[in-house]
VEXLUM-625699 format. One line per field, with one value per residue (C-alpha): residue in three letters; x, y, z. Coordinates in steps of 0.05 Angstrom, whole numbers. Each point is the difference from the previous one (the first is absolute). Layout:
// VEXLUM-625699
r c(ALA  ...)
c1 c(X  ...)
c2 c(Y  ...)
c3 c(Z  ...)
END
This chain:
// VEXLUM-625699
r c(MET  GLY  ILE  THR  ARG  ARG  TYR  ARG  HIS  MET  ASN  TRP  THR  THR  THR  PRO  ASP  LEU  GLU  PRO  ASP  ALA  PRO  PRO  THR  LEU  HIS  LEU  PHE  GLN  CYS  ASN  GLY  GLU  ASN  GLU  GLN  GLY  ILE  LEU  CYS  GLY  GLN  GLN  SER  ALA  ALA  GLY  GLU  ASP  PHE  GLU  ALA  ALA  ARG  SER  TRP  SER  PHE  GLN  HIS  LEU  GLN  ALA  ASN  PRO  ASP  HIS  ARG  SER  TYR  SER  HIS  VAL  LEU  SER  ARG  PRO  TRP  ARG  MET  ILE  PRO  GLU  ILE  GLU  PRO  ASP  PRO  GLU  PRO  ILE  VAL  PRO  LEU  SER  GLU  THR  ALA  CYS  GLY)
c1 c(651  -44  -75  -30  -71  -37  -45  -42  -33  -71  -55  -26  -50  -17  -62  -19  14  -73  20  -23  76  19  18  -54  -5  19  -18  29  -4  61  0  34  -12  57  14  19  74  -26  27  -48  -46  5  -46  -43  -51  11  6  -67  -50  -53  0  -50  44  61  -46  -28  69  9  -59  20  70  -31  -38  62  41  -49  54  13  -49  44  3  20  -31  52  -24  38  -33  24  7  18  40  -41  35  -45  14  14  65  6  33  72  18  33  62  35  68  30  -22  32  66  69  34)
c2 c(360  -18  6  -67  -25  -49  -55  -56  -62  19  -37  41  -5  34  34  41  72  35  62  66  18  -65  2  -26  -73  1  -48  -7  -55  -26  -43  -69  -8  -13  24  -46  -7  -22  67  22  57  31  61  17  48  66  -20  37  -7  -19  -82  7  54  -46  -59  31  17  -82  1  60  -40  -65  41  26  -68  -59  -53  35  -37  -8  57  15  44  29  34  43  9  30  -48  19  -39  -6  -25  -49  38  77  10  50  63  12  50  58  16  67  -1  33  -56  -55  39  -33  51)
c3 c(348  -56  -6  32  -10  39  -36  28  -28  -18  -35  -64  -49  -65  -26  -54  13  2  40  -36  -12  -32  -77  -48  -26  -68  -59  -65  -56  -42  -59  3  -75  -48  -69  -62  28  66  35  58  -17  73  -17  63  16  40  76  34  60  -52  -9  -59  -40  5  -22  -60  -22  -12  -44  -41  -8  -15  -59  -26  12  -9  20  64  44  72  45  74  50  37  64  51  65  62  58  80  51  66  64  38  65  -13  37  57  -26  18  49  -29  40  -14  -29  61  41  -45  -19  32  38)
END
């Protein structure tokens, strides 16, 4: 006999994960500029928690590449799934009571 899991329909919502143990929100900027051959630059800042540090990279990149004027702000934010109604915990039944005999 295999392991069985019981699922039921529930309404869920999403919200940013602001718990103390949540991963940090990360920012990076990526260059969408093209070179003379029309090839996407794609260079990017380091990913980090400091938005301004990532954004300042785009100004440094623009200074070195005056034609690269288009950038994407790439954001990685942790999210949580939360049930509308918290389900009752399933009772834990010892294996000895569920074994076929």
